[in-house]
BAFI-803287 format. One record per residue (C-alpha): z negated, y, x negated; residue in three letters. Coordinates in nm, 3 decimals. Layout:
BEGIN
@zz: Z	yy: Y	xx: X	code: ALA $
...
***
This chain:
BEGIN
@zz: -11.613	yy: 0.538	xx: -4.377	code: MET $
@zz: -11.464	yy: 0.866	xx: -4.526	code: MET $
@zz: -11.371	yy: 1.131	xx: -4.237	code: SER $
@zz: -11.100	yy: 1.237	xx: -4.088	code: LEU $
@zz: -10.937	yy: 1.579	xx: -4.141	code: VAL $
@zz: -10.661	yy: 1.752	xx: -4.050	code: LEU $
@zz: -10.493	yy: 2.069	xx: -4.253	code: PHE $
@zz: -10.325	yy: 2.238	xx: -3.959	code: PHE $
@zz: -10.471	yy: 2.554	xx: -4.128	code: SER $
@zz: -10.214	yy: 2.590	xx: -4.416	code: TYR $
@zz: -9.856	yy: 2.565	xx: -4.353	code: PRO $
@zz: -9.788	yy: 2.870	xx: -4.326	code: SER $
@zz: -9.972	yy: 2.958	xx: -4.622	code: VAL $
@zz: -9.769	yy: 2.650	xx: -4.835	code: TYR $
@zz: -9.398	yy: 2.666	xx: -4.720	code: ALA $
@zz: -9.314	yy: 2.537	xx: -5.110	code: GLN $
@zz: -9.160	yy: 2.191	xx: -5.143	code: GLN $
@zz: -9.089	yy: 2.126	xx: -5.516	code: LEU $
@zz: -9.379	yy: 2.042	xx: -5.776	code: VAL $
@zz: -9.393	yy: 1.985	xx: -6.107	code: LEU $
@zz: -9.541	yy: 1.645	xx: -6.241	code: MET $
@zz: -9.589	yy: 1.711	xx: -6.644	code: GLU $
@zz: -9.694	yy: 1.374	xx: -6.818	code: THR $
@zz: -9.793	yy: 1.289	xx: -7.119	code: THR $
@zz: -9.442	yy: 1.027	xx: -7.087	code: LEU $
@zz: -9.232	yy: 1.301	xx: -6.939	code: GLY $
@zz: -9.205	yy: 1.517	xx: -6.675	code: ASN $
@zz: -9.101	yy: 1.461	xx: -6.309	code: ILE $
@zz: -8.979	yy: 1.693	xx: -6.008	code: LYS $
@zz: -9.098	yy: 1.611	xx: -5.645	code: ILE $
@zz: -8.985	yy: 1.739	xx: -5.314	code: LYS $
@zz: -9.220	yy: 1.740	xx: -5.048	code: LEU $
@zz: -9.085	yy: 1.667	xx: -4.720	code: TYR $
@zz: -9.154	yy: 1.865	xx: -4.405	code: ASN $
@zz: -9.104	yy: 1.580	xx: -4.183	code: GLU $
@zz: -9.449	yy: 1.508	xx: -4.313	code: THR $
@zz: -9.624	yy: 1.836	xx: -4.319	code: PRO $
@zz: -10.082	yy: 1.729	xx: -4.302	code: VAL $
@zz: -9.943	yy: 1.557	xx: -4.604	code: HIS $
@zz: -9.751	yy: 1.757	xx: -4.756	code: LYS $
@zz: -10.045	yy: 2.043	xx: -4.690	code: SER $
@zz: -10.292	yy: 1.816	xx: -4.835	code: ASN $
@zz: -10.077	yy: 1.743	xx: -5.155	code: PHE $
@zz: -9.957	yy: 2.106	xx: -5.219	code: LEU $
@zz: -10.409	yy: 2.221	xx: -5.156	code: LYS $
@zz: -10.464	yy: 1.944	xx: -5.418	code: LEU $
@zz: -10.202	yy: 2.110	xx: -5.704	code: VAL $
@zz: -10.318	yy: 2.455	xx: -5.630	code: SER $
@zz: -10.655	yy: 2.377	xx: -5.701	code: SER $
@zz: -10.544	yy: 2.182	xx: -6.002	code: GLY $
@zz: -10.750	yy: 1.832	xx: -5.802	code: PHE $
@zz: -10.429	yy: 1.676	xx: -5.991	code: TYR $
@zz: -10.443	yy: 1.766	xx: -6.392	code: ASN $
@zz: -10.601	yy: 1.549	xx: -6.625	code: ASN $
@zz: -10.553	yy: 1.209	xx: -6.361	code: VAL $
@zz: -10.433	yy: 0.908	xx: -6.470	code: LEU $
@zz: -10.191	yy: 0.648	xx: -6.328	code: PHE $
@zz: -10.422	yy: 0.466	xx: -6.300	code: HIS $
@zz: -10.242	yy: 0.177	xx: -6.120	code: ARG $
@zz: -9.901	yy: 0.089	xx: -6.286	code: VAL $
@zz: -9.673	yy: -0.249	xx: -6.174	code: ILE $
@zz: -9.282	yy: -0.316	xx: -6.337	code: GLU $
@zz: -9.073	yy: -0.276	xx: -6.033	code: ASP $
@zz: -9.273	yy: -0.232	xx: -5.756	code: PHE $
@zz: -9.455	yy: 0.145	xx: -5.813	code: MET $
@zz: -9.700	yy: 0.341	xx: -6.034	code: ILE $
@zz: -10.047	yy: 0.468	xx: -5.873	code: GLN $
@zz: -10.252	yy: 0.791	xx: -5.946	code: ALA $
@zz: -10.510	yy: 1.049	xx: -5.778	code: GLY $
@zz: -10.831	yy: 0.871	xx: -5.857	code: ASP $
@zz: -11.031	yy: 1.143	xx: -5.957	code: PRO $
@zz: -11.252	yy: 0.904	xx: -6.119	code: GLU $
@zz: -10.990	yy: 0.843	xx: -6.394	code: SER $
@zz: -10.988	yy: 1.184	xx: -6.546	code: LYS $
@zz: -11.348	yy: 1.093	xx: -6.704	code: SER $
@zz: -11.286	yy: 0.688	xx: -6.735	code: ALA $
@zz: -11.365	yy: 0.483	xx: -7.081	code: ILE $
@zz: -11.102	yy: 0.271	xx: -7.171	code: SER $
@zz: -11.061	yy: -0.030	xx: -6.966	code: GLY $
@zz: -11.280	yy: 0.091	xx: -6.690	code: GLN $
@zz: -11.138	yy: -0.007	xx: -6.298	code: GLN $
@zz: -11.054	yy: 0.228	xx: -6.099	code: LEU $
@zz: -10.874	yy: 0.331	xx: -5.774	code: GLY $
@zz: -11.202	yy: 0.409	xx: -5.546	code: SER $
@zz: -11.204	yy: 0.742	xx: -5.581	code: GLY $
@zz: -11.100	yy: 1.031	xx: -5.357	code: GLY $
@zz: -11.189	yy: 1.335	xx: -5.231	code: PRO $
@zz: -11.436	yy: 1.236	xx: -4.968	code: GLY $
@zz: -11.144	yy: 1.206	xx: -4.669	code: TYR $
@zz: -10.898	yy: 1.027	xx: -4.577	code: THR $
@zz: -10.581	yy: 1.182	xx: -4.339	code: ILE $
@zz: -10.390	yy: 1.044	xx: -4.079	code: PRO $
@zz: -10.072	yy: 0.811	xx: -4.083	code: ALA $
@zz: -9.749	yy: 1.042	xx: -4.092	code: GLU $
@zz: -9.495	yy: 0.664	xx: -4.031	code: PHE $
@zz: -9.096	yy: 0.862	xx: -4.024	code: ASN $
@zz: -8.827	yy: 0.589	xx: -3.986	code: ARG $
@zz: -8.575	yy: 0.829	xx: -4.139	code: THR $
@zz: -8.865	yy: 0.821	xx: -4.442	code: LEU $
@zz: -8.807	yy: 0.522	xx: -4.619	code: PHE $
@zz: -8.957	yy: 0.350	xx: -4.974	code: HIS $
@zz: -8.666	yy: 0.376	xx: -5.144	code: LYS $
@zz: -8.715	yy: 0.419	xx: -5.542	code: LYS $
@zz: -8.822	yy: 0.728	xx: -5.638	code: GLY $
@zz: -9.029	yy: 0.768	xx: -5.288	code: ALA $
@zz: -9.387	yy: 0.935	xx: -5.314	code: VAL $
@zz: -9.636	yy: 0.793	xx: -5.056	code: ALA $
@zz: -9.977	yy: 0.827	xx: -4.966	code: ALA $
@zz: -10.218	yy: 0.504	xx: -5.083	code: ALA $
@zz: -10.482	yy: 0.398	xx: -4.849	code: ARG $
@zz: -10.672	yy: 0.107	xx: -4.755	code: GLN $
@zz: -10.629	yy: -0.189	xx: -4.638	code: GLY $
@zz: -10.570	yy: -0.275	xx: -4.227	code: ASP $
@zz: -10.911	yy: -0.496	xx: -4.229	code: ASN $
@zz: -11.096	yy: -0.185	xx: -4.314	code: ILE $
@zz: -10.835	yy: 0.065	xx: -4.236	code: ASN $
@zz: -10.708	yy: -0.027	xx: -3.862	code: PRO $
@zz: -10.577	yy: 0.307	xx: -3.843	code: GLU $
@zz: -10.368	yy: 0.313	xx: -4.170	code: GLN $
@zz: -10.510	yy: 0.611	xx: -4.255	code: ALA $
@zz: -10.398	yy: 0.830	xx: -4.580	code: SER $
@zz: -10.585	yy: 0.825	xx: -4.935	code: SER $
@zz: -10.686	yy: 1.192	xx: -4.924	code: GLY $
@zz: -10.535	yy: 1.245	xx: -5.257	code: SER $
@zz: -10.447	yy: 0.843	xx: -5.422	code: GLN $
@zz: -10.035	yy: 0.838	xx: -5.392	code: PHE $
@zz: -9.829	yy: 0.621	xx: -5.531	code: TYR $
@zz: -9.434	yy: 0.661	xx: -5.684	code: ILE $
@zz: -9.205	yy: 0.360	xx: -5.565	code: VAL $
@zz: -8.934	yy: 0.244	xx: -5.878	code: GLN $
@zz: -8.918	yy: -0.126	xx: -5.692	code: GLY $
@zz: -8.610	yy: -0.314	xx: -5.702	code: GLN $
@zz: -8.267	yy: -0.382	xx: -5.601	code: LEU $
@zz: -8.186	yy: -0.602	xx: -5.294	code: TYR $
@zz: -7.897	yy: -0.767	xx: -5.131	code: THR $
@zz: -7.811	yy: -0.679	xx: -4.795	code: GLU $
@zz: -7.876	yy: -1.070	xx: -4.702	code: GLU $
@zz: -8.155	yy: -1.003	xx: -4.809	code: GLN $
@zz: -8.244	yy: -0.724	xx: -4.659	code: LEU $
@zz: -8.138	yy: -0.874	xx: -4.306	code: TYR $
@zz: -8.366	yy: -1.188	xx: -4.409	code: SER $
@zz: -8.639	yy: -0.942	xx: -4.372	code: LEU $
@zz: -8.537	yy: -0.812	xx: -4.078	code: THR $
@zz: -8.505	yy: -1.176	xx: -3.926	code: ALA $
@zz: -8.859	yy: -1.292	xx: -4.053	code: ALA $
@zz: -8.986	yy: -1.026	xx: -3.871	code: GLY $
@zz: -9.116	yy: -0.830	xx: -4.170	code: ASN $
@zz: -8.871	yy: -0.481	xx: -4.081	code: HIS $
@zz: -8.724	yy: -0.354	xx: -3.839	code: ALA $
@zz: -8.337	yy: -0.328	xx: -3.853	code: PRO $
@zz: -8.231	yy: -0.094	xx: -4.088	code: PHE $
@zz: -8.038	yy: 0.161	xx: -4.062	code: THR $
@zz: -7.718	yy: 0.237	xx: -4.342	code: SER $
@zz: -7.895	yy: 0.463	xx: -4.485	code: ALA $
@zz: -8.164	yy: 0.231	xx: -4.587	code: GLN $
@zz: -7.920	yy: -0.032	xx: -4.670	code: ILE $
@zz: -7.725	yy: 0.155	xx: -4.903	code: ARG $
@zz: -8.027	yy: 0.299	xx: -5.094	code: ALA $
@zz: -8.219	yy: -0.070	xx: -5.172	code: TYR $
@zz: -7.887	yy: -0.267	xx: -5.226	code: THR $
@zz: -7.845	yy: 0.090	xx: -5.505	code: THR $
@zz: -8.102	yy: 0.263	xx: -5.599	code: LEU $
@zz: -8.351	yy: -0.021	xx: -5.497	code: GLY $
@zz: -8.711	yy: 0.028	xx: -5.323	code: GLY $
@zz: -9.018	yy: -0.202	xx: -5.160	code: THR $
@zz: -8.870	yy: -0.206	xx: -4.773	code: PRO $
@zz: -9.126	yy: -0.492	xx: -4.721	code: HIS $
@zz: -9.410	yy: -0.122	xx: -4.713	code: LEU $
@zz: -9.186	yy: 0.058	xx: -4.477	code: ASP $
@zz: -9.388	yy: 0.188	xx: -4.209	code: ASN $
@zz: -9.702	yy: 0.085	xx: -4.313	code: ALA $
@zz: -9.720	yy: 0.363	xx: -4.585	code: TYR $
@zz: -9.676	yy: 0.739	xx: -4.563	code: THR $
@zz: -9.357	yy: 0.866	xx: -4.779	code: VAL $
@zz: -9.425	yy: 1.218	xx: -4.786	code: PHE $
@zz: -9.195	yy: 1.294	xx: -5.052	code: GLY $
@zz: -8.892	yy: 1.192	xx: -5.373	code: GLU $
@zz: -8.866	yy: 1.221	xx: -5.676	code: VAL $
@zz: -8.538	yy: 1.437	xx: -5.806	code: VAL $
@zz: -8.601	yy: 1.410	xx: -6.138	code: ASP $
@zz: -8.721	yy: 1.229	xx: -6.368	code: GLY $
@zz: -8.675	yy: 0.900	xx: -6.254	code: LEU $
@zz: -8.595	yy: 0.769	xx: -6.613	code: ASP $
@zz: -9.010	yy: 0.871	xx: -6.684	code: VAL $
@zz: -9.067	yy: 0.667	xx: -6.342	code: VAL $
@zz: -8.907	yy: 0.391	xx: -6.570	code: ASP $
@zz: -9.044	yy: 0.467	xx: -6.843	code: LYS $
@zz: -9.424	yy: 0.478	xx: -6.727	code: ILE $
@zz: -9.378	yy: 0.156	xx: -6.452	code: ALA $
@zz: -9.265	yy: -0.054	xx: -6.840	code: SER $
@zz: -9.620	yy: 0.057	xx: -7.013	code: VAL $
@zz: -9.845	yy: -0.255	xx: -7.106	code: GLN $
@zz: -10.108	yy: -0.273	xx: -6.923	code: THR $
@zz: -10.430	yy: -0.494	xx: -6.855	code: ASP $
@zz: -10.536	yy: -0.742	xx: -6.577	code: SER $
@zz: -10.631	yy: -0.469	xx: -6.373	code: ASN $
@zz: -10.315	yy: -0.326	xx: -6.381	code: ASN $
@zz: -10.438	yy: -0.063	xx: -6.572	code: ARG $
@zz: -10.219	yy: 0.107	xx: -6.849	code: PRO $
@zz: -10.389	yy: -0.046	xx: -7.177	code: VAL $
@zz: -10.290	yy: 0.307	xx: -7.375	code: VAL $
@zz: -10.361	yy: 0.603	xx: -7.084	code: ASP $
@zz: -10.025	yy: 0.771	xx: -6.915	code: VAL $
@zz: -10.201	yy: 1.075	xx: -6.805	code: LYS $
@zz: -10.063	yy: 1.353	xx: -6.592	code: ILE $
@zz: -10.124	yy: 1.711	xx: -6.808	code: ILE $
@zz: -10.038	yy: 1.870	xx: -6.478	code: LYS $
@zz: -9.920	yy: 1.949	xx: -6.174	code: VAL $
@zz: -9.785	yy: 2.302	xx: -6.040	code: SER $
@zz: -9.535	yy: 2.432	xx: -5.756	code: ILE $
@zz: -9.234	yy: 2.558	xx: -5.885	code: ILE $
@zz: -9.055	yy: 2.636	xx: -5.548	code: GLU $
***
């Protein structure tokens, strides 16, 4: 089992919030949240080290999300199954009800509850939500079924106008959002994939840079 590592030693160094992700299908600008300081500091630490340069979007599901951050994908052969790689540690969850899975949300991937009851986040793998639109009736049904806490007005507005994946709220840590490049997220989400949801033609993160 991977050990938990905290990154509270970095906050004064990593005051920046914006990163630019250059991909083979276009650029995505991401804002990182101050409300999730451990995830923010960890992500910026990895960006600064070049960790994400040349990794693939190895898991892509249209109308759901696009996932990256497995370092093993840098040298993966065509068709190789990916998704188990990381930096060798996990980080504690930082759930915050005001940060939710609207379209463009950036969240930490993790192992399932059966082997990860603490719901600790992967040290490097993340996903960007594409999702789909919901009606207010569908959202109320999720609450009535016990699958979601009562939705706030902000959540209802986002899920009914922008879309997202509300069933993931408070189960995976949301630590940022796309502020420019949602069209690129849509483009990546629409590529052809194999039976393991890996794009048939590799979609690569060329470089991630801290810009502000």
